[in-house]
C-alpha positions in Angstrom: 88.5 105.2 97.9 86.5 103.8 95.0 87.6 100.7 93.0 88.6 102.9 90.0 90.8 105.0 92.3 92.4 101.9 93.7 93.3 100.7 90.2 94.7 104.1 89.3 96.8 104.0 92.5 98.2 100.6 91.4 98.9 101.9 87.9 100.8 104.8 89.3 103.3 102.3 90.7 104.4 101.4 87.1 107.1 103.5 85.6 108.1 103.8 82.0 111.5 102.2 81.6 112.9 105.1 79.5 111.2 108.1 81.2 111.3 108.4 85.0 107.5 109.0 85.3 104.7 106.6 86.1 102.6 105.5 83.1 99.4 107.2 84.5 101.0 110.7 84.8 102.7 110.1 81.5 99.3 109.9 79.9 99.5 106.3 78.7 96.3 105.2 80.4 93.4 106.5 78.3 90.5 105.0 80.2 89.7 102.9 83.3 86.2 101.4 83.6 84.9 99.2 86.3 81.8 97.0 86.1 81.3 95.0 89.3 84.5 92.9 89.6 85.8 93.5 86.1 88.1 96.3 84.9 88.6 97.5 81.4 91.6 99.6 80.7 92.5 101.4 77.5 96.1 102.3 77.2 98.8 103.2 74.6 102.5 103.4 74.4 104.8 106.3 73.6 105.4 104.6 70.2 104.5 101.4 68.4 108.2 100.4 68.6 108.4 100.8 72.3 110.7 98.1 73.8 108.0 97.2 76.4 105.2 96.8 73.9 104.7 93.2 74.9 105.4 93.4 78.7 103.8 96.7 79.7 100.1 95.7 79.0 100.7 92.5 81.1 102.2 94.6 83.9 99.1 96.9 83.7 96.8 93.9 84.0 98.8 92.3 86.8 98.7 95.6 88.7 95.0 96.1 88.3 94.5 92.5 89.6 96.1 93.6 92.9 92.9 95.4 93.7 91.0 93.1 96.0 87.6 93.7 94.4 88.8 93.0 90.9 88.5 89.4 89.5 89.1 90.1 85.8 91.0 92.7 83.8 90.9 93.4 80.0 93.7 95.7 78.7 93.2 97.1 75.3 96.3 98.6 73.6 95.1 101.4 71.3 97.0 103.8 68.9 94.3 106.4 68.4 94.7 109.0 69.5 98.5 108.7 69.2 100.4 109.6 72.3 102.0 113.0 72.5 103.8 114.9 75.2 100.6 117.0 75.6 98.9 114.0 77.2 101.3 114.1 80.2 100.0 115.6 83.5 101.4 118.9 84.7 103.3 116.9 87.4 105.0 114.7 84.8 105.9 117.8 82.7 107.4 119.4 85.8 109.3 116.2 86.6 110.8 116.2 83.1 111.4 120.0 83.0 109.1 120.5 80.1 
């Protein structure tokens, strides 16, 4: 398993507090890049008023840091493109009966 795949596996352990789906399948993770021992993660939230706006990016960083090969993680919270239900994986849509 590559380093990026290990990071994604860790991110799939984080669940949205309001929706019973992990944040990766929910489509909140836009990009994961790895350069040697550094990870760069672009993510969004379901809305700017999300109650976990302050804590979720930190949780994403802490989870990515669980990967042995990673020494540094930058998490960028972005709002463009805005999140929509269309960004959810088929598995997430199935879980939510959409």
